[in-house]
C-alpha positions in Angstrom: 124.4 -77.1 117.1 125.5 -73.8 115.5 129.2 -74.0 116.1 131.1 -77.0 117.5 133.7 -76.0 120.0 137.3 -76.3 119.1 139.5 -78.8 121.1 141.9 -76.9 123.3 144.8 -79.3 122.8 148.0 -77.3 123.4 146.0 -74.2 124.3 146.6 -72.7 127.8 145.4 -69.1 127.2 142.1 -68.8 129.1 140.8 -65.8 127.2 141.6 -67.4 123.9 139.7 -70.5 124.9 136.6 -68.5 125.8 136.8 -65.9 123.0 137.7 -68.4 120.2 135.0 -70.9 121.1 137.2 -73.7 122.6 135.8 -76.3 124.9 136.4 -75.3 128.5 136.5 -77.8 131.4 135.2 -75.7 134.2 137.5 -75.8 137.3 136.4 -72.4 138.6 134.8 -73.8 141.7 138.3 -74.1 143.1 138.8 -70.3 142.9 136.7 -69.8 146.0 138.7 -72.5 147.8 142.0 -70.8 146.9 140.7 -67.5 148.0 139.6 -68.9 151.4 143.1 -70.5 151.9 146.3 -68.7 152.9 147.3 -65.6 150.9 150.6 -67.1 149.7 150.2 -70.5 148.0 152.5 -73.0 146.3 150.9 -75.7 144.1 153.0 -78.5 142.5 151.8 -80.7 139.7 153.6 -82.6 136.8 153.7 -81.1 133.4 150.6 -81.2 131.2 148.1 -81.1 134.0 146.6 -77.6 133.2 148.6 -75.4 135.5 149.1 -72.6 133.0 145.4 -72.6 132.1 144.4 -72.4 135.7 146.7 -69.5 136.3 145.1 -67.8 133.3 141.7 -68.3 134.9 143.0 -66.8 138.2 144.5 -63.8 136.3 141.3 -63.0 134.4 139.1 -63.5 137.5 141.0 -61.2 139.8 142.3 -58.6 137.3 140.7 -55.2 137.8 141.2 -54.5 134.1 138.9 -57.4 133.2 135.9 -56.2 135.2 134.0 -55.2 132.1 134.5 -58.6 130.6 133.5 -60.7 133.6 130.2 -61.9 132.2 131.7 -62.8 128.8 134.6 -64.7 130.4 132.8 -66.3 133.4 129.1 -66.1 132.7 128.8 -69.8 131.9 131.1 -71.0 134.7 130.6 -72.1 138.3 132.3 -69.0 139.6 130.2 -66.8 137.4 127.2 -68.0 139.3 129.0 -67.9 142.7 131.3 -64.9 142.5 133.5 -63.9 145.5 133.9 -60.4 146.9 137.5 -60.2 145.6 136.7 -60.6 141.9 138.3 -58.1 139.6 140.0 -56.2 142.5 143.7 -56.7 142.0 146.5 -55.6 139.7 148.1 -58.8 138.4 151.8 -59.3 137.9 152.3 -62.6 136.1 155.6 -64.4 135.3 156.3 -67.6 133.5 159.9 -68.5 134.3 160.0 -71.3 131.7 160.4 -68.4 129.2 163.8 -67.4 130.7 166.7 -68.6 128.6 169.7 -70.5 130.0 173.3 -69.6 129.6 176.8 -70.9 130.4 178.0 -68.1 132.7 176.5 -66.6 135.9 176.6 -63.1 134.3 174.6 -64.2 131.3 172.1 -66.1 133.4 171.5 -63.0 135.4 171.2 -60.9 132.3 168.7 -63.2 130.7 166.6 -63.3 133.9 166.7 -59.6 134.3 165.7 -59.0 130.6 162.7 -61.3 130.9 161.5 -60.0 134.3 162.1 -56.4 133.2 159.9 -56.9 130.1 157.0 -58.3 132.2 157.2 -55.4 134.7 157.3 -52.9 131.8 154.1 -54.5 130.4 152.5 -54.2 133.9 153.4 -50.5 134.0 151.9 -49.9 130.6 148.7 -51.9 131.4 148.0 -50.2 134.7 149.4 -46.7 134.0 146.1 -45.0 134.5 146.1 -45.9 138.2 149.4 -44.1 138.9 151.1 -40.8 138.3 151.8 -39.7 134.7 155.5 -40.4 135.2 155.0 -44.0 136.5 155.3 -45.9 133.3 158.3 -43.9 132.1 160.1 -44.4 135.5 159.5 -48.1 135.3 160.7 -48.5 131.7 163.8 -46.3 132.3 165.0 -48.4 135.3 167.6 -50.9 134.0 167.1 -53.7 136.5 164.1 -55.9 137.4 164.9 -55.4 141.1 164.8 -51.6 140.6 161.5 -51.8 138.6 159.9 -53.9 141.4 161.0 -51.4 144.0 159.4 -48.5 142.1 156.2 -50.6 141.7 156.2 -51.6 145.3 156.4 -48.0 146.6 153.8 -46.7 144.2 151.2 -49.4 144.9 151.7 -49.1 148.6 151.3 -45.4 148.6 148.0 -45.7 146.8 147.0 -48.8 148.7 146.5 -50.8 145.5 146.4 -54.6 146.2 148.8 -56.5 144.0 148.5 -60.2 143.1 151.6 -62.1 142.0 151.1 -65.2 139.8 154.2 -67.2 138.9 154.0 -70.2 136.4 156.8 -72.7 136.4 158.6 -70.9 139.3 161.3 -73.6 139.3 161.8 -74.3 135.6 164.7 -71.8 135.1 166.5 -73.1 138.2 165.9 -76.8 137.3 167.6 -76.2 134.0 170.5 -74.6 135.7 170.7 -77.5 138.2 170.6 -80.2 135.5 172.9 -78.5 133.0 175.4 -76.7 135.1 175.2 -78.4 138.5 174.9 -77.5 142.2 177.5 -74.8 142.3 175.8 -72.6 139.8 172.4 -73.3 141.3 173.7 -72.4 144.7 175.1 -69.1 143.4 171.8 -67.9 142.1 169.5 -69.1 145.0 171.6 -68.3 148.1 173.3 -65.3 149.7 173.1 -62.4 147.2 172.1 -64.6 144.3 169.9 -62.7 141.8 167.1 -65.3 141.9 166.9 -65.3 145.7 166.9 -61.5 145.7 163.9 -61.3 143.4 161.9 -63.6 145.7 163.0 -61.6 148.7 161.4 -58.5 147.1 158.2 -60.5 146.4 157.8 -61.4 150.1 156.8 -58.0 151.3 155.2 -56.7 148.2 152.0 -58.6 147.3 148.6 -59.0 148.9 148.3 -62.5 147.3 150.8 -64.9 145.7 150.1 -68.1 143.8 153.1 -70.1 142.6 153.2 -73.3 140.5 156.0 -75.7 139.6 156.9 -79.3 139.3 158.9 -79.7 142.5 159.6 -78.0 145.9 163.3 -78.0 145.4 164.0 -74.4 144.4 161.7 -72.9 147.0 163.4 -74.8 149.8 166.7 -73.2 148.8 165.1 -69.8 148.8 163.7 -70.2 152.4 165.7 -67.4 154.0 164.6 -65.1 151.2 161.1 -66.3 150.7 159.5 -68.3 153.6 155.9 -67.3 153.5 154.5 -69.9 151.0 151.8 -72.5 152.0 152.1 -75.7 150.1 148.6 -77.0 149.1 149.9 -79.7 146.7 148.8 -82.6 148.9 145.7 -81.0 150.4 142.9 -83.4 149.4 140.6 -80.4 148.8 142.7 -79.5 145.8 143.4 -83.1 144.5 141.3 -82.7 141.4 141.9 -78.9 140.8 144.0 -79.8 137.8 143.7 -82.7 135.4 140.4 -84.2 134.4 138.0 -86.3 136.4 136.2 -89.1 134.6 133.0 -87.0 134.8 134.9 -84.2 133.0 136.1 -86.6 130.3 132.7 -88.2 129.9 130.9 -84.9 129.5 133.4 -83.6 127.0 133.3 -86.7 124.8 129.5 -86.8 125.0 129.4 -83.2 123.9 131.4 -84.0 120.7 129.4 -87.1 120.1 126.1 -85.3 120.4 127.5 -82.6 118.0 128.2 -85.3 115.4 132.0 -84.7 115.5 132.8 -87.9 117.4 131.8 -91.4 116.5 131.9 -94.6 118.6 131.0 -95.6 122.1 132.1 -93.1 124.8 132.3 -95.9 127.4 134.6 -97.9 125.2 136.8 -94.9 124.6 137.2 -94.1 128.3 138.1 -97.7 129.0 140.7 -97.6 126.3 142.2 -94.4 127.7 142.1 -95.4 131.3 145.2 -97.6 131.4 147.2 -95.0 129.5 146.1 -91.6 131.0 144.3 -92.2 134.3 145.1 -93.3 137.8 146.7 -90.1 139.3 146.2 -89.4 143.0 148.0 -86.5 144.7 146.8 -86.7 148.3 146.7 -89.5 150.9 143.3 -88.5 152.1 141.9 -88.6 148.5 142.7 -92.3 148.0 139.0 -93.1 148.1 138.1 -90.5 145.5 138.1 -91.1 141.7 141.5 -91.0 140.1 142.6 -88.1 137.8 143.3 -88.2 134.0 146.2 -86.4 132.4 144.3 -83.7 130.6 146.8 -83.2 127.8 146.8 -86.8 126.9 142.9 -87.0 126.9 142.8 -84.0 124.5 145.5 -85.7 122.3 143.3 -88.8 122.1 140.1 -86.9 121.4 141.8 -84.8 118.6 142.9 -88.0 116.9 139.5 -89.6 117.3 137.7 -86.7 115.7 140.3 -86.1 113.0 140.7 -89.7 111.9 137.8 -91.6 113.4 140.3 -94.0 115.0 142.3 -94.5 118.1 145.8 -92.8 117.9 148.4 -95.3 116.5 150.6 -94.2 119.3 148.8 -93.8 122.6 151.6 -91.7 124.0 152.0 -88.3 122.3 155.3 -87.0 121.1 155.0 -84.1 123.6 154.7 -86.6 126.5 157.8 -88.5 125.2 159.9 -85.4 126.1 159.5 -86.5 129.7 161.8 -89.4 128.9 164.7 -86.9 129.4 163.5 -86.3 133.0 164.5 -89.8 134.0 168.0 -89.2 132.6 168.3 -85.9 134.4 167.0 -87.4 137.7 169.5 -90.3 137.5 172.5 -88.2 136.4 171.8 -85.0 138.3 175.4 -85.0 139.5 178.6 -86.8 138.4 178.8 -89.0 141.5 178.8 -92.5 140.0 178.0 -94.2 143.3 175.0 -92.0 144.0 173.9 -92.3 140.3 174.0 -96.1 140.8 171.8 -95.9 143.9 169.3 -93.8 141.9 169.5 -96.2 139.1 168.7 -99.0 141.5 165.5 -97.2 142.6 164.5 -96.9 138.9 165.0 -100.6 138.4 163.0 -101.4 141.5 160.1 -99.3 140.3 160.3 -100.8 136.8 160.4 -104.3 138.1 157.9 -104.1 141.0 155.7 -101.3 139.9 155.3 -100.1 143.5 157.6 -98.7 146.3 157.1 -97.1 149.6 157.9 -93.4 149.9 158.3 -91.1 152.9 157.1 -88.1 151.0 159.3 -85.1 151.5 157.4 -81.8 151.0 160.6 -79.7 151.1 164.3 -80.4 150.6 167.2 -78.4 149.1 168.9 -79.2 145.8 172.0 -80.4 147.5 170.0 -83.2 149.2 168.3 -84.5 146.0 170.9 -87.4 146.2 169.2 -88.5 149.4 167.2 -91.6 148.3 163.9 -90.6 150.1 164.2 -87.1 148.5 164.9 -88.7 145.2 161.8 -91.0 145.4 159.7 -87.9 146.4 161.0 -86.1 143.3 159.8 -88.9 141.1 156.4 -88.4 142.5 156.4 -84.7 141.9 157.5 -85.2 138.3 154.5 -87.5 137.7 156.6 -90.6 137.4 154.9 -92.1 140.5 151.5 -91.6 142.1 150.0 -92.3 145.5 148.3 -95.8 145.6 148.0 -96.6 149.3 149.5 -96.5 152.8 151.8 -99.1 154.3 153.1 -98.8 157.9 153.0 -95.0 157.9 154.6 -94.6 154.5 152.9 -93.9 151.2 152.7 -96.6 148.7 153.4 -95.2 145.3 153.3 -96.9 141.9 153.7 -96.2 138.2 150.4 -94.5 137.4 149.7 -95.8 133.9 151.0 -97.2 130.6 152.2 -93.8 129.4 154.6 -93.5 132.3 155.4 -97.2 132.3 156.5 -97.0 128.7 158.9 -94.2 129.6 160.5 -96.3 132.4 160.8 -99.3 130.1 162.3 -97.2 127.3 164.8 -95.8 129.8 165.7 -99.2 131.1 166.1 -100.5 127.5 168.5 -97.7 126.6 170.4 -98.4 129.8 170.8 -102.1 129.1 171.7 -101.5 125.5 174.5 -99.1 126.6 175.9 -101.9 128.8 175.6 -104.7 126.3 174.1 -104.0 122.9 171.6 -106.7 121.8 170.6 -106.8 118.1 167.1 -105.3 118.4 166.2 -106.3 114.8 166.5 -110.0 115.9 164.4 -109.2 119.0 161.7 -107.6 116.9 161.6 -110.5 114.4 161.3 -113.1 117.3 158.6 -111.0 119.0 156.7 -111.0 115.7 156.9 -114.8 115.5 155.7 -115.0 119.1 152.7 -112.7 118.4 151.5 -114.2 115.1 152.8 -117.8 115.1 152.9 -118.6 118.8 156.7 -119.4 118.6 157.5 -118.0 122.0 160.5 -120.2 122.9 163.1 -118.6 120.6 162.3 -115.1 122.0 162.7 -116.1 125.6 165.8 -118.2 124.9 167.4 -115.2 123.1 166.5 -112.7 125.8 167.6 -115.2 128.5 171.0 -115.6 126.8 171.3 -111.8 126.4 170.8 -111.4 130.2 173.4 -114.1 130.9 175.9 -112.3 128.6 175.1 -108.8 130.0 177.4 -109.1 133.0 177.7 -105.3 133.4 174.0 -105.2 134.2 173.5 -108.4 136.1 176.4 -107.8 138.4 175.3 -104.3 139.2 172.0 -104.8 140.9 170.6 -107.5 143.0 168.9 -110.6 141.6 165.2 -110.9 141.1 164.2 -107.4 140.3 167.1 -107.1 138.0 165.8 -110.1 135.9 162.3 -108.7 136.0 163.4 -105.3 134.8 165.5 -106.8 132.0 162.6 -108.9 130.8 160.1 -106.0 130.9 162.3 -103.7 129.0 162.6 -106.1 126.1 159.0 -107.3 126.2 158.0 -103.6 125.8 160.0 -103.2 122.6 157.2 -103.9 120.2 153.6 -102.7 120.1 152.0 -106.1 119.5 151.0 -106.3 123.1 150.0 -104.2 126.1 152.5 -105.3 128.7 150.6 -105.5 132.1 152.9 -106.4 135.0 151.6 -107.5 138.4 148.0 -107.6 137.1 145.6 -108.9 139.7 144.0 -112.1 138.5 141.9 -114.6 140.4 143.2 -113.8 143.9 146.8 -113.5 142.8 149.1 -111.3 140.8 150.5 -112.4 137.4 154.1 -111.3 136.8 153.6 -110.4 133.2 150.4 -110.4 131.0 150.8 -109.8 127.3 147.5 -108.6 126.0 147.1 -108.4 122.3 146.9 -104.8 121.0 143.9 -105.5 118.8 143.3 -101.8 118.1 146.4 -101.6 115.9 147.3 -105.3 115.3 143.9 -107.0 114.9 145.5 -110.2 113.5 147.7 -111.0 116.5 146.8 -114.6 117.2 148.5 -115.4 120.6 148.5 -113.9 124.1 150.5 -114.9 127.1 150.4 -115.2 130.9 153.9 -115.4 132.3 155.1 -116.3 135.7 158.7 -115.8 136.6 160.5 -117.5 139.5 163.9 -116.7 140.9 166.2 -118.8 143.1 169.3 -117.7 144.9 172.7 -119.2 144.2 172.6 -121.8 146.9 169.2 -123.2 146.2 169.0 -127.0 145.6 167.3 -128.7 142.7 164.5 -129.9 145.0 163.9 -126.3 146.3 163.8 -125.0 142.8 161.3 -127.6 141.8 159.1 -126.4 144.6 159.2 -123.0 143.0 158.5 -124.3 139.5 155.5 -126.4 140.8 154.2 -123.3 142.5 154.6 -121.3 139.3 152.6 -123.8 137.3 149.9 -123.8 139.9 149.7 -120.0 139.8 149.4 -119.9 136.0 146.5 -122.4 136.1 144.8 -120.3 138.7 145.3 -117.1 136.7 144.0 -118.6 133.5 140.6 -119.1 135.2 140.3 -115.3 135.7 137.3 -114.1 133.7 138.9 -110.8 132.8 142.0 -112.6 131.5 139.7 -114.8 129.3 137.8 -111.8 128.0 141.0 -109.8 127.2 142.6 -112.8 125.4 139.4 -113.6 123.5 140.1 -114.4 119.9 143.7 -115.5 120.6 145.4 -118.6 121.8 146.3 -118.1 125.5 149.7 -119.5 126.5 150.8 -120.1 130.1 154.6 -119.7 130.3 156.8 -120.4 133.3 160.3 -118.8 133.4 162.8 -119.8 136.1 166.1 -118.2 136.8 168.8 -119.2 139.3 170.8 -116.0 139.9 171.6 -114.9 136.3 171.1 -118.3 134.6 167.8 -119.3 132.9 166.9 -122.9 134.1 163.4 -123.3 132.8 161.4 -122.0 129.9 158.2 -124.0 129.5 154.5 -123.9 128.6 152.1 -125.1 131.2 149.1 -127.1 130.2 146.0 -128.0 132.2 146.1 -131.7 133.1 145.4 -134.1 135.9 149.1 -134.2 136.7 149.2 -130.4 136.9 146.2 -130.3 139.1 147.7 -132.9 141.4 150.9 -130.8 141.6 148.6 -127.8 142.4 147.2 -129.6 145.4 150.7 -130.8 146.4 152.3 -127.4 146.4 149.4 -126.0 148.5 150.4 -128.5 151.2 154.1 -127.4 151.3 154.9 -125.4 154.4 155.5 -121.7 153.6 158.9 -121.9 155.2 160.0 -124.4 152.6 159.1 -122.1 149.7 161.8 -119.8 148.3 
């Protein structure tokens, strides 16, 4: 192979990818679907799913100025072999509102926004000057306001019947920053009545033949409804489920390319299986639940870059860039100063961290002032990529944490939250966790964490029982990297509460792995009732241990079966379960207990 393609990690410029020999995952078949859909489209996806690159593809495909370069840019793509009638027939005005700077005052916000938009429109006038009168570019550049520039452009293009295509990347980034940093009042001033942000979208409405907007939530557009009410949201349309992100086929073809080129060593199947629990499992449409899940493309490229550069798996499966999303959880919990509502949102976070899955009545549109509504808040977690669609239950969508990358962020957030309430010496935790991993000394760790939970009254009194204990345990079990923490893992016709699988990639000498079952009894439970729970827990552990997948994953280590039992906030049992005749007898006994007697 003459020249191995570069890896486009962090590259979102389509023309740069093609002209500088970067690997390109071809999503151009979706261009014809977009074109056949409504003329004014909104598409929402989390960060790092390739939105900016796709907009670059649209820009190059439809730009009349790129007509001479069509074969070079698209000759090897699907759309190059199936071009549509509208190719290279528009003048493109493209904004990226993530480039607009924030400010403390309304006046400065408007000035920053006007400066950015004005520079983009000036660039448009310079690029397409040959299509207009000789004074066109000068008139545009001499006009001081973005609104004035747009008015000039609108009249000139309409007079000459030139079709304009508006493409806006991160349409809500600027306003989301305003909302999180300066609150609802400032947000309302710029998006309602005569607010400058609303005004610019009002001009957009009657100006463009086609519009394509992307962002991470529908919040801002809902507030702009009276000024801009022509968008058609295709975010949950199953036809576009895989338009951004990578399918497994995309990943496999890319990795095989680099393997065949001699740049990548190792088994591609093994690498995909290693990535899957960290980067895969996204679904964005209810009617796409039976289709293959989507990989986070940025994370796949991060992994591939590390593999090629070092020949090894990344030491940290979650990139530093992805860790910036940690701040989203803070913003989403503390989006206003209402402590009661913040507590309700914190309760949702705890429920998700503990149970992995919740039901959501997905809201496709809601104003910023109603983010505090819990259903809207749950929907927002989905839009930010912190939940993904996993099924349907009684008319509502079931959503769960998509993968370990997101799970780690939840656990990190929960750990920080617990530490703020009651600081536990993390160096002690780390030492005890190491003893647990290498020496099998598990009891000191769980006794220490159990005592910490008992002492952490600010946390245990704030949120109800069982899921509170689960969240607390998961947060501290996620502290070290010796294990992959797998909650609610399906095993032998049941679901284990916690599975600690040794991270052999980075800690090959870890000698012990754990299946953990946690039981919780309410304050009024009798000792006999609690014993029923404990017997059931022991039985479940013995059942899970027979799971072939569990045996394979724990291979090379000693597998421990641990039963943890709490009554309200007190730890009552911390024991290892062994297979024995007595245990098997109890297994048969508990199976005969009427369901109504189990707690």
